[in-house]
N, C-alpha and C positions, 0 to 999 in steps of 0.2 A: 344509562349512558351520560346523563347530565352530571351525576355525582362523580363518575370517573373523570370526566372532562375537567370539572372544577379541581379535583385532586391533582391531576397532571399539570394544570396551569399554576398551581401553587409551587410546583417544583421547577417549572421552566416556562418562560413566556415565548420562546422562539421555536420550539419543536413543532413541525406541522402535525395536525391532528385530523384524521378522517373519521367521520361517524355515520352511522346508519340511523335514519328516522323512519318510523312507520306512518306517522300522520303529518299532514301539512303544517299543523300548528306547532309541531315539535321542532321544525327546522330553525326558526328564529330563536327558540329557547336554547338549543344546542350551540348555536353561533354565539349567543350571549355568554354561554358557559366557557367559550374559548376555542371551539372547534374551527379549524381552518376551512374544511369542506364538510358539507352534510348532504347525503344522498338518500333518496328513497329508491333503493335498488329494485324492489318489486315493480315499482312504477316504471323505472327505466327498462326493465325486462319486458313489460307489457308493450311499451312503445316500440322496442326493438322487434318484437314479434310481428307487429303490424307493418313494419317497413318491408317485410318479406311478402306481403300479400300482393298478388298479381291479379288484377281484375280489369274488366273492360277491354278496350282496344289495345292499350299499351301493354307490352309484355315485360317491361323492365322493372325490377325492384331495386332502387338505390340502397346501398348498404353503408357506405362511408364516403366522406370527402375530405381531402387534404389540400387546401388551397383550390387550385383549378382542377385537380385530379379527382375523378369520381370512380368508385368501384361499385359495380352493380351485378345482379344476378338475373338470369332469364332462363326459364324452362324451355328446353329445345322444342317441346311439343306445342308451345305457344308461338313459335316463330316459323318462318318459311325455310329454315335451314335443315330440318330433319332429313337424314339420309345422306347429306353431303359430307365431304371431307372438309377439314379446316382450310385446306388449300383451295378447294372448289368454292368455298363461301366467299372468298375475296374480301373479307371484312377489313383487313388492314389497308389494302390498296384503295378500296372504295370509300372508306369512312375514317380510316386512321385508328380503328378499334383494335385493341389487343386482347385476344382470348388468353387469359393467364391460367385458366384451369377449368376443370369439369368436375362436378359432384356426381358420383354414380352410387346411389343408395348410401350416401353418407361417407363414401371413400373419395378423397380428393385425388384427381389424376392430372398429370402434366400432359397436355395434348401436343402431338407433333403434326406436321403438315398433312399426314395421311390418316389422322385420327377421324373416325366417322362420328358425326354428331347425331347420336341416337336419341330417340324421343324421350326416353326415361331419364336422361341426364340433364343437369343444370349447368348452364354456362356461367363462368365468372369472367366479367369483362372489365377492362380499364380504359379510360379515355377522358377527354374534357367533357364538360356539361353539354356542349353543342354536339360532340360526337356521339355521346350516349343517347341524347334525344333523337339524333338522326337514325341511330340503330333501331330505336323503338318504333319510330315512324315507318321506316322502310322494311323492317324485318318482321313486324308483328303479323300474325296470321289471324284471319277472322275466326272467332271462336263461337261455338254453339252456346257456351255457358256465359258469354259476355253480358254482364249486367242483368242476368236473368233471375237472380235471386240474391238473398242477403248473405253476407259473410256471417258464419256462425262462430260464436265465442262460447266454448264449453267451460263453464266455471265463472262465477261472478265475484271472486275474491279481489284482492288488491291488484293482482296481475291482470285478471280478466277485465276489471273495471277500467284500468289504464289502457288496455288494448281496445276496448269498445269505444272509449271516449276519443282515442286517437283516430280510429276508423271513422267515427262520426265527423271529426274535424276535417277529414279528407273528403267528406261528402258522400261516403258510402253507406248503403243500407246495412244495418247490423241487427242481429238478434242474439241475445245472451241467454244461454240455457243454464239454469241453476235450480237446485232443490228448494231454495227460498226465494221470496219475492225481493229482489235486490234493486228494483226499479227506482226507489227514492234516491239511491246514490249515483244513478246515471240518468238524469232527466233527458227525455227525448229519445231514449233507446228502448226498443221493445224487448221485454223479458219474457221468456217462455218458462214458466215454473214447472219443474218436473225432473225426473232422473234422465241424465244424458245417455244412459245405457238402455233406455226404453225406446223401441222403434217408433211408437206412437208420438212420444214427446219430440223426437228428432224430426219426424214427418211434419208435425204442426209447426215446428220452428222453420222448416223450409230446406231440409237437407237435400231433397231431390234436385233442387235448382241452385244450391249454394256453390259459388265458384271457389271458395276457400273455407277451411275450418281451422280455427285456432284452439288448441287444447291447453288450458292454463291451470288446472288444479294443482294443489301443493303436494299431491301424492304421486310419486313416479309410477307406482304399480297401477293406479287408476288411469294415468295418462297412457301407459302402454296398452291397457285393456281397451280404452276408448279409441286409440289409434287403430288397433286391429279391427274393432267393431265398425268404425266409420269407413275404413278402407274396404271392408267387405260390402257395405251398402253402396259406396260410391268409389269404384276402382279408379276413376279418372280425376277425382277432386284433389286440390292442393291441400295437404294437411301439414300444419305448422304446430309443433309441440314444444312445450316447456319441459325441462328436466331440472331437478335440484342437484343431481349427482352426475359428474362427468362420465362415470362408468356406464350410465344408462343411455348415453347418446347413441351408441351403435345398436343397442337393443331397440330403441325407438325407430331408428332407420329400418332395422330388420322387420319391425312390426308394420311398416308401411308409411312412416312419416316422410314427407318431402323434405322438410327442413326441421332442425332441432336446435334450440338454444338453451344453454346451461346457465342457471343462476350463479353457480359457483365460479364459472369462468368469467361471467360478466363482472362480478364483484372484484375478483382478483385482478382482472385486466384493467378495470377503471383505476384501481389503486396503483398498479404498476405505471400506468400512464402519468399519474400525478408525481410519482417518485422520479421518473425519468421522462419528462415531458416530450411527447412526439416520437419517442424511440420505437414504441410498439403500439399498434392499434389493432385490436381483434375485430375482424370483419365477419367471422363465422367460427364455428367450433374447429379449432386446430389450424386456422388460417389467419395470418397476421400481416399487417403492413409494418415494416421496420425501415429505418434509415441509417445511413452511414456515410461518412466522408470518403471520397475516392482514395485519397492518401497516396503514399508513394508507390504502393503495389500496382494500382490501376493507372497512375499518371502516364499519359502518352499512349495508352492502349485504347482500342475501340471496343464497343460492346460486343461486336460479332466475334472478335478474337480473344475476348476476356475469359471465356469458358464458364461464366457465372451460371448460366442455365444448366449446362452439362454437369458441372462439378457440384452444384449446390441445389439443383432442382428448384430454383426460384427465379423470378422475373424482375427486371428493372422496368418499372412502370413510369418513372419520371426522374428527371435530373434538374436540380435547382442550381443555377449558375451563381457565381460570386456576386454578380450585380442584381440578384434577386429574380431573374427570369426563370420561369419554370417550364421545362420542355416535357410535354406529355408524350409517352411512348416514343422516346428519342430515336433518331436515325441510327440503325445498327452500325453505321460507319463513322459516327461521331466520335471524336477523340476526347477521352476524359482528361480533365485537369485535376491536379491534386486537391484543389479547393472545392470541387464539385460535390454536391450533396445528393446521394442516390436514394431514391425511394423504391423499396423492393417488396415483393409479396411472396410469401411462402409459409411453410409450417415452422414450428419451433426448431426442428432438426435442421431444416434448411438455413435458418437464421444462425444457428450455432456453427454450421459448416462454413457459412460465409465469413463470419468473424474470424474463424481459425485460419482460413485460406487467404482472405483478402484484407483483413484489418488486424494483423498481428500486433500492431502497436496501439490497439485500442486501450484507452485508459492509462497509457504511459505518460 
């Protein structure tokens, strides 16, 4: 990578360059060679996996923040909302929280007022930091597994190491399971040496009381196998798995994973964010935050009569006014101005439909 960077810089000094580094000491070397940005993508993936871990009394896992806006996930079974409809939950009226979607075994669903919040589903919520904290405090359910055991990290490679260290920084008890003794590279973290597919190894590591399991090996087939295996041992545990290939995301969900993150998507999304800053931010597989100016099409219209949710299956979660004020989960009757900047959440198809219907002059 260093050689390539030097060669490119001989041809041009202005073109932005993004590079991957595997080791910490490589970052400065690549920057000296002329790279604009250098990332340790596997380290970023490990840290992203840990942000999904829900342990203790609080039920919310923050995923992303844009200014004052926070996007978070919460497993319904860890809240007091199980069995209620979205209307009955009263979340918007009581706390200002907007439920923008539900994950159901890896499939993203757009909820309606009468959608039942079933325990196997995962809420995707949007709100200010204060609103999200309020949701976590008021809607968390006392859990039998709360703080009763360590978070297990299966695999002690670069992703597993990054995940374990990030969990330690959060003050959580962590046990890493690996065939080799990787303790020297993660001081202060207990390592259980052995095969993660061995029941005795997992039992010694603490799987019976673990609130969450993170599966981080570099082999998708092994991750699928371990997901099935751990789900059989612990039907109730949160399982977060890594995948290298996007096509295995659905397979891992079918195998029993609660949440899945793809290395390929993380890399491509990080680069897209650099090429068009702030336009797209991936918060989970197939789910993005994107933004657009209201423009002439929406000027003078309100959110409730704009048809954005109905036509594009996406949600407006914030509006940034011309003076810089950011309105989180804006009033449905607020009238848009042409200069307003909208922050929306939806999948790639929703984003494309929005641009086609509401921003036809984009790029003009």
